[in-house]
C-alpha positions, 0 to 999 in steps of 0.5 A: 462552495463545492460539496466535499468529496468523501473517500476511504483508502488503505493505509499504504496510500495515505501519504501520497493521497494527502499530497495529491489531495492538497494539490488538487484542492488548491488547483480545482477548489474542490474540498476532499476528505479521505480517511485511511484505514486498514484495507480489509476494513475499508473494503468492508465499510464500502461493501456495507453501504457506508456513504463515500464518493471514492475508494482507493484500494489494491486493484483486486479489491476494487475489482471485487467491489465492482463485481458486488455493485458497490463501485460503479462499473467502468469507473476504476482508475489505476493510480500507483504501483507500490513495492515491498521494502525491508527495514531494520532499526536505525543503528542495527546491523544491515543484512544483505538483501541484494538477491533472493538467496540473501533475503532468505538468509537474512530471514533465517538469521533474524531473531524476529520479523514482521510483515503486513497482514494484507495481501502482500503479507500473504504473498510473503508467507507463500514465499517462505513456504516455497523456500521451505522455511515457514516452519522454522520461522513461524515462532519468530513472526510478530503480527502487527496490531490493526492500524500499527505499521510494521515499521513502527514495531521495527523502530521500537526494537520490537521486531528485528526485520520488517517487510512492508510497502516502501511508502509506509516506511519512508516517513518513520523515524528510527528506521533504516530502510535497506531497500526494496525486495530484489526484482526476482521476488518483489511483490508489486501492488497496483492501487486503484480508485473507483467511484462508489455506487452511493456517490451523488458526485460521480463527475466531480470524482472523475475529474479528481481521478483524472488529475491523480492519474495524470503526469502532473501527479507523477513526481508526488508519487515518486516522492512517496516511494511509488511509481505512476501506474502508467509505467510497467510494474516490476518483473514479478507482476502486479502483486496483491497489495 
């Protein structure tokens, strides 16, 4: 029996990794266990030297772990492109989000809104500043508690308008996903994997990542609201996650 591969990832890739890991275990007979937590926490734990074989995070976070020596240089593999979507509670009125102007109007009219505490949330906050509305909506922004998806706050009626990775909203009940942000303001994150410097199974990790980046994995990624990383991301670029 093979030694299990241990990994850690951000919450945004939890569903797609579960599907890919299940398929890979069946195909290769390799046991894999990946823990999904907040992205900042995952990076901190890897940087603290906790024993993992593989880490999956936003591309820039992997770059930082390579630079600090906690992920092996040359081991980074881009897996998926992931965009931000907008949602309201099931049964609630559906605001127009078909253009940048429409999204701005929807944000201004929302009684409350919430977005990720990760880099995609930082990018949204910058967008609100660019629109000149940050001060107007500041008191209506609900920060999600650690480990709580924005979509669940929307589904419970605690937030009127939610922004988060589409992959994190697809499987939540009580939610109406209005769609992705329009291309002009879409925030696209590339999620990548890297082999942890503490791993003693680098070859086994490389084999798994080769499968996860292959065309055989593309359909699972689409089912989870993501794109194969070999495809070009949306016009706004690779984003921050």
